[in-house]
C-alpha positions in Angstrom: -30.7 -15.0 30.9 -33.8 -14.9 28.5 -33.0 -14.1 24.9 -35.6 -11.5 23.6 -36.3 -10.7 19.9 -34.6 -7.5 20.6 -31.4 -9.0 22.0 -31.4 -11.5 19.0 -31.8 -8.6 16.5 -28.7 -6.7 18.1 -26.7 -9.9 18.2 -27.3 -10.5 14.4 -26.3 -7.0 13.6 -23.0 -7.5 15.7 -22.2 -10.7 13.9 -22.9 -9.4 10.4 -20.8 -6.3 11.1 -17.9 -8.4 12.4 -18.1 -10.7 9.4 -18.0 -8.0 7.1 -15.2 -6.3 8.8 -13.1 -9.5 8.9 -13.7 -10.1 5.1 -12.8 -6.6 4.1 -9.7 -6.6 6.1 -8.4 -10.0 4.5 -9.1 -8.6 0.9 -6.5 -8.0 -1.7 -5.1 -4.4 -1.4 -1.8 -2.7 -2.0 -0.5 0.7 -0.6 2.3 3.0 -1.3 3.7 6.3 0.1 5.0 8.6 -2.8 6.5 12.0 -3.2 5.7 13.8 -6.6 7.0 17.0 -7.9 4.9 19.4 -10.0 3.1 17.5 -12.8 4.9 14.4 -12.1 3.0 11.0 -12.0 3.1 7.7 -10.3 1.1 4.4 -10.5 -0.1 1.6 -8.4 -1.7 -1.6 -9.8 -3.6 -4.5 -8.5 -5.4 -7.6 -10.0 -9.3 -7.6 -9.8 -11.9 -10.2 -10.6 -14.6 -9.2 -12.9 -17.9 -8.3 -11.0 -16.0 -7.1 -8.0 -15.9 -3.7 -6.4 -12.7 -2.0 -6.1 -11.8 1.0 -3.9 -9.1 3.6 -3.7 -7.9 6.0 -1.0 -5.9 8.9 -1.3 -4.3 10.6 1.6 -2.4 14.0 1.4 -0.7 14.7 4.6 0.3 18.2 4.1 -2.9 19.2 2.1 -2.6 22.8 0.9 -5.6 23.3 -1.2 -4.3 21.8 -4.4 -5.5 18.4 -5.2 -4.3 15.5 -7.2 -5.5 14.0 -10.4 -6.2 10.4 -10.3 -7.4 7.9 -13.1 -8.0 4.3 -12.8 -7.4 2.2 -16.0 -8.0 -1.5 -16.9 -5.4 -3.6 -19.0 -6.4 -1.9 -22.4 -6.0 1.4 -20.7 -9.8 2.1 -20.8 -10.6 4.6 -18.1 -12.8 3.0 -15.3 -12.7 6.1 -13.0 -11.1 9.5 -12.9 -11.4 12.8 -11.1 -9.6 15.3 -8.9 -9.2 14.8 -5.3 -9.3 18.1 -3.5 -9.4 16.9 0.2 -7.0 15.6 2.8 -8.3 12.1 2.4 -10.8 10.7 -0.1 -12.1 7.2 -0.5 -14.0 6.2 -3.5 -15.3 3.0 -5.2 -15.4 1.7 -8.6 -17.0 -1.3 -10.5 -14.7 -3.9 -12.0 -16.2 -4.9 -15.5 -13.6 -7.3 -16.7 -10.9 -9.4 -14.9 -7.4 -8.0 -15.0 -4.8 -5.5 -13.6 -6.1 -2.3 -12.9 -3.8 0.6 -12.6 -4.2 3.7 -10.6 -2.3 6.8 -12.0 -1.7 9.9 -9.8 -0.5 13.3 -11.2 0.6 16.1 -8.8 -1.5 19.3 -9.3 0.3 21.4 -6.8 3.3 23.8 -7.6 5.5 22.3 -5.1 6.5 18.7 -4.1 3.8 16.8 -2.4 3.7 13.5 -0.3 0.8 11.1 -1.0 -0.3 7.8 0.6 -2.3 5.8 -2.0 -4.1 2.5 -1.4 -6.1 0.4 -4.0 -8.0 -2.7 -3.1 -10.8 -5.2 -3.6 -13.9 -5.2 -1.3 -14.5 -8.9 -2.0 -18.2 -7.9 -2.7 -19.1 -11.7 -3.4 -17.9 -12.8 -0.1 -19.6 -9.9 1.7 -23.0 -10.8 0.6 -23.7 -13.4 3.6 -22.5 -11.3 6.6 -24.1 -8.3 5.1 -27.5 -10.0 4.6 -27.2 -11.3 8.4 -26.5 -7.6 9.5 -29.5 -6.4 7.1 -31.9 -9.0 8.6 -30.8 -8.1 12.2 -31.5 -4.4 11.4 -34.9 -5.1 10.0 -35.6 -7.2 13.0 -34.3 -4.5 15.3 -36.5 -1.8 13.8 -39.7 -4.1 14.0 -38.9 -4.9 17.7 -38.3 -1.3 18.5 -41.5 -0.3 16.7 -43.5 -2.8 18.6 -42.0 -1.8 22.0 -42.8 2.0 21.1 -46.2 1.1 19.9 -47.2 -0.5 23.3 -45.4 2.1 25.4 -47.8 4.4 27.3 -46.7 7.3 29.3 -48.6 7.8 32.7 -48.9 11.4 33.9 -48.3 12.0 37.5 -51.2 12.7 39.9 -51.3 16.4 40.6 -51.8 17.2 44.4 -54.6 19.8 44.4 -55.3 21.3 47.9 
């Protein structure tokens, strides 16, 4: 089997995506299932390194149109991110400026008791750079080889049988 530039580029994209997925799955994260009454709050915390990118995921299984207010604070209780999640599931990212424990505080905005599944974690952005670079290089190579194939592609029209 001869490896063409096209096959090599697809292989690079697959290797980069797999590496990124493995690193992301091994990153630090914590999750919790909680039930909150009206105006009740709960929190979840995790240690982050400076310069990392954190993420949080909020899932509301019995979503009824009312959201949940969330706030991410650092050790000094400075707000890093805040907002209202008004969907069944939301995932958002935030930049970590300084190392330390970051806390996610959730407040129920619904009039009734609601269940929430919350997760906060690190993306390990510094470790993902190499596999993401491999995936990017494979993607660029894939675009170039596809363009070269399309550039040289000619469509022949069938002969018409005129009698």
